[in-house]
mmJSON file of the N, C-alpha and C atoms, coordinates in Angstrom:
{"data_MODEL":{"atom_site":{
"group_PDB":["ATOM","ATOM","ATOM","ATOM","ATOM","ATOM","ATOM","ATOM","ATOM","ATOM","ATOM","ATOM","ATOM","ATOM","ATOM","ATOM","ATOM","ATOM","ATOM","ATOM","ATOM","ATOM","ATOM","ATOM","ATOM","ATOM","ATOM","ATOM","ATOM","ATOM","ATOM","ATOM","ATOM","ATOM","ATOM","ATOM","ATOM","ATOM","ATOM","ATOM","ATOM","ATOM","ATOM","ATOM","ATOM","ATOM","ATOM","ATOM"],
"id":[1,2,3,4,5,6,7,8,9,10,11,12,13,14,15,16,17,18,19,20,21,22,23,24,25,26,27,28,29,30,31,32,33,34,35,36,37,38,39,40,41,42,43,44,45,46,47,48],
"type_symbol":["N","C","C","N","C","C","N","C","C","N","C","C","N","C","C","N","C","C","N","C","C","N","C","C","N","C","C","N","C","C","N","C","C","N","C","C","N","C","C","N","C","C","N","C","C","N","C","C"],
"label_atom_id":["N","CA","C","N","CA","C","N","CA","C","N","CA","C","N","CA","C","N","CA","C","N","CA","C","N","CA","C","N","CA","C","N","CA","C","N","CA","C","N","CA","C","N","CA","C","N","CA","C","N","CA","C","N","CA","C"],
"label_alt_id":[null,null,null,null,null,null,null,null,null,null,null,null,null,null,null,null,null,null,null,null,null,null,null,null,null,null,null,null,null,null,null,null,null,null,null,null,null,null,null,null,null,null,null,null,null,null,null,null],
"label_comp_id":["UNK","UNK","UNK","UNK","UNK","UNK","UNK","UNK","UNK","UNK","UNK","UNK","UNK","UNK","UNK","UNK","UNK","UNK","UNK","UNK","UNK","UNK","UNK","UNK","UNK","UNK","UNK","UNK","UNK","UNK","UNK","UNK","UNK","UNK","UNK","UNK","UNK","UNK","UNK","UNK","UNK","UNK","UNK","UNK","UNK","UNK","UNK","UNK"],
"label_asym_id":["A","A","A","A","A","A","A","A","A","A","A","A","A","A","A","A","A","A","A","A","A","A","A","A","A","A","A","A","A","A","A","A","A","A","A","A","A","A","A","A","A","A","A","A","A","A","A","A"],
"label_entity_id":["1","1","1","1","1","1","1","1","1","1","1","1","1","1","1","1","1","1","1","1","1","1","1","1","1","1","1","1","1","1","1","1","1","1","1","1","1","1","1","1","1","1","1","1","1","1","1","1"],
"label_seq_id":[1,1,1,2,2,2,3,3,3,4,4,4,5,5,5,6,6,6,7,7,7,8,8,8,9,9,9,10,10,10,11,11,11,12,12,12,13,13,13,14,14,14,15,15,15,16,16,16],
"pdbx_PDB_ins_code":[null,null,null,null,null,null,null,null,null,null,null,null,null,null,null,null,null,null,null,null,null,null,null,null,null,null,null,null,null,null,null,null,null,null,null,null,null,null,null,null,null,null,null,null,null,null,null,null],
"Cartn_x":[69.041,68.157,68.34,68.022,68.155,66.973,67.27,66.181,65.263,65.865,65.05,64.083,64.539,63.67,62.478,62.76,61.683,60.7,61.238,60.36,59.434,59.992,59.18,58.081,58.438,57.446,56.348,56.771,55.795,54.88,55.467,54.671,53.669,54.123,53.234,52.069,52.363,51.285,50.299,50.867,49.988,49.125,49.762,49.019,48.15,48.735,48.009,46.831],
"Cartn_y":[-23.249,-24.251,-25.61,-26.664,-28.005,-28.303,-28.953,-29.283,-30.332,-31.275,-32.341,-31.697,-30.723,-30.072,-29.428,-28.746,-28.086,-29.132,-30.246,-31.295,-31.802,-32.023,-32.546,-31.532,-30.261,-29.217,-29.21,-29.262,-29.245,-30.457,-31.615,-32.838,-32.691,-32.204,-32.053,-31.138,-30.05,-29.114,-29.753,-30.496,-31.109,-32.203,-33.074,-34.187,-33.66,-32.779,-32.244,-31.425],
"Cartn_z":[54.051,54.683,53.999,54.698,54.103,53.179,52.072,51.136,51.767,52.489,53.121,54.122,54.855,55.841,55.129,54.005,53.264,52.736,52.217,51.685,52.788,53.953,55.072,55.417,55.437,55.768,54.697,53.431,52.335,52.447,52.69,52.811,53.955,55.071,56.225,55.89,55.183,54.848,53.864,52.903,51.884,52.509,53.277,53.882,55.031,55.81,56.966,56.493],
"occupancy":[1.0,1.0,1.0,1.0,1.0,1.0,1.0,1.0,1.0,1.0,1.0,1.0,1.0,1.0,1.0,1.0,1.0,1.0,1.0,1.0,1.0,1.0,1.0,1.0,1.0,1.0,1.0,1.0,1.0,1.0,1.0,1.0,1.0,1.0,1.0,1.0,1.0,1.0,1.0,1.0,1.0,1.0,1.0,1.0,1.0,1.0,1.0,1.0],
"B_iso_or_equiv":[0.0,0.0,0.0,0.0,0.0,0.0,0.0,0.0,0.0,0.0,0.0,0.0,0.0,0.0,0.0,0.0,0.0,0.0,0.0,0.0,0.0,0.0,0.0,0.0,0.0,0.0,0.0,0.0,0.0,0.0,0.0,0.0,0.0,0.0,0.0,0.0,0.0,0.0,0.0,0.0,0.0,0.0,0.0,0.0,0.0,0.0,0.0,0.0],
"pdbx_formal_charge":[null,null,null,null,null,null,null,null,null,null,null,null,null,null,null,null,null,null,null,null,null,null,null,null,null,null,null,null,null,null,null,null,null,null,null,null,null,null,null,null,null,null,null,null,null,null,null,null],
"auth_seq_id":[1,1,1,2,2,2,3,3,3,4,4,4,5,5,5,6,6,6,7,7,7,8,8,8,9,9,9,10,10,10,11,11,11,12,12,12,13,13,13,14,14,14,15,15,15,16,16,16],
"auth_comp_id":["UNK","UNK","UNK","UNK","UNK","UNK","UNK","UNK","UNK","UNK","UNK","UNK","UNK","UNK","UNK","UNK","UNK","UNK","UNK","UNK","UNK","UNK","UNK","UNK","UNK","UNK","UNK","UNK","UNK","UNK","UNK","UNK","UNK","UNK","UNK","UNK","UNK","UNK","UNK","UNK","UNK","UNK","UNK","UNK","UNK","UNK","UNK","UNK"],
"auth_asym_id":["A","A","A","A","A","A","A","A","A","A","A","A","A","A","A","A","A","A","A","A","A","A","A","A","A","A","A","A","A","A","A","A","A","A","A","A","A","A","A","A","A","A","A","A","A","A","A","A"],
"auth_atom_id":["N","CA","C","N","CA","C","N","CA","C","N","CA","C","N","CA","C","N","CA","C","N","CA","C","N","CA","C","N","CA","C","N","CA","C","N","CA","C","N","CA","C","N","CA","C","N","CA","C","N","CA","C","N","CA","C"],
"pdbx_PDB_model_num":[1,1,1,1,1,1,1,1,1,1,1,1,1,1,1,1,1,1,1,1,1,1,1,1,1,1,1,1,1,1,1,1,1,1,1,1,1,1,1,1,1,1,1,1,1,1,1,1]
}}}
């Protein structure tokens, strides 16, 4: 998996 994709998912979960 792409690291950038994981970062975006993590960010979304944290901010969301």
